[in-house]
C-alpha positions, 0 to 999 in steps of 0.5 A: 448132116449125114455126110459129116459123119464119114468126113469126121471119121476120116479126119480122126483116122488121118490124125491118128496116123500122124501122131503114130508116125511122130511117136515112131520117129521120136523113138528111132531118133539117134542120140546126140553125140554129146549125150554119147560122149557124156555117157562114155566119159562118165567115171565110176564113183570114188571107192570107199576107203578107210585110213589109219594114222601111222604112229612111231614104233615102240620097237626100237633097235636094241644094242647089247653091251657088257656091264660090270658091277663096280666095287664101291670101296674107292667111292666110299673112301673118297667120300670119307676123305671129302667129309674129313676135309670139310671138317678141317676146312670149316675148323680152319675158317672158323679159327681164322675168323676168331683170330682176326677179331682178337687183339692179343695174338701175334701177327705170326699166329694170324698168318699161320691161321690164314695159311692153314685155312688156305691149305684146308680149302685147297685140299677140299676142292681137290677131293671134290674135283677128283670125285667129279673127274672120276665119276663124271659131271652128271653123277647124281651124288656130287652133292653132299646130301645125295651122296650121304643117302647113296653111301648109306644104301651101298653100305647096306648092300641095297644099291650098286654102281654099274659101268656098262660099255656099248661097243656098237654105240658111237654117240648119244645116251641109250634109252631104256637100259636094263641089265641081267645077270649072266646066270639068268633071271629078270631084267633090272632097270638102270636108273639113273644113267650118266656118261662115264668121263673115260672110256674102256681101252679093252672095249672101244665105244661109249661107256656109262655109269648107272645105279641099280638095285643090288641082287643075286648076280648083281653085286660088286665084281659081277659081270652082266649083260646089258641091253638098251634102245639105240638112240641113233636109230629112227624107231620107224612106223608099223604098216598094218597088215590090212594096208598091204596089197601085193602086185608083181610079187611085191608089197605095197600100200596106199598113202593119202596124199590129198583129198581123195588122192592116194599114192602107192608106196613099196613096203619092206617085209623084212621086219615083221611085228605083231600088228604088221611090218616095221619100216624105218624109211619112206614113211613117217608118223602121222601118214594116213595109210589105206586099210580098207579099199586098197585092193579097189584102188589097185584095181582101178589104177591098173589096166585090165590084164596088167596084173598077170604076174605070169607074163614072161616079158615081166610085169608092167606098172599099172597105167593111170589112164583108164580105157574108155568103154566101147560104144554101144551096138545101137550107136554103131548100127545107127552110124552104119545106117547113116553111111549107107544112106549117104 
């Protein structure tokens, strides 16, 4: 029994040595190549970005023209002639109806009544056609009731008819038309407007008629300046200032092309506006542009050192491929040790 004590102590000592050796071997065991590859290929998390939706710009291209406040006398006279012709046509039509119901009148009197009714009706149609040809098919005063109200306002000096010509316009109806007296003052909206049936030989382009409130500098015979929004020009969109990033001395922004996918596009800075830059091509209303995180996207897109604008050989476009990080020093040492052992 006394010999069991030293034997038991020796056994425990050898067991402790074995456990320590296994522990040290496990600590010094090399990582598997698959684990190294997984660590080397691990991508950084996607950047946090915030996008904004582009909307159509309200800053449409302007077109300038010349406006002339017309003398209303020809229209007033034509309106009076039409009213007189309407009275004559109504009288002739009623007289013919009475003659046809009477048995005491001769055939000659009935024939004369038919003739007179036709003459008066034709004269009325001629005057109505002249009104339409002079002022256009879309004139708001072709109907009798509308013309009666307008003639009363023109006679009172509260409304005026203006003709405006746009030399730089080749088609379409301008929007948001305003006139301003040559002597200055506030702009006056023109509403309604309609296409003039004939052009201006002295000023090629597109001509229109319109109604305005009469006022100083905007009375019969006055000339005025007219400005409107070009109907043929795309209004474009405004790229926010926060979306602009600079690379190689040029301005860009990122547009969302899919879930967590972004495309870099060139932005023109030729038309600065209050909230950014107006562009008329390359972008459309509804596009989502990055307004936060664009610099991070650019940095991840570019190779290290490729953003140096001072390179004499000229800037190079950022590469889409990202360099893999170098292997760790411990892994390199282990590989050298294995080669020496072999």
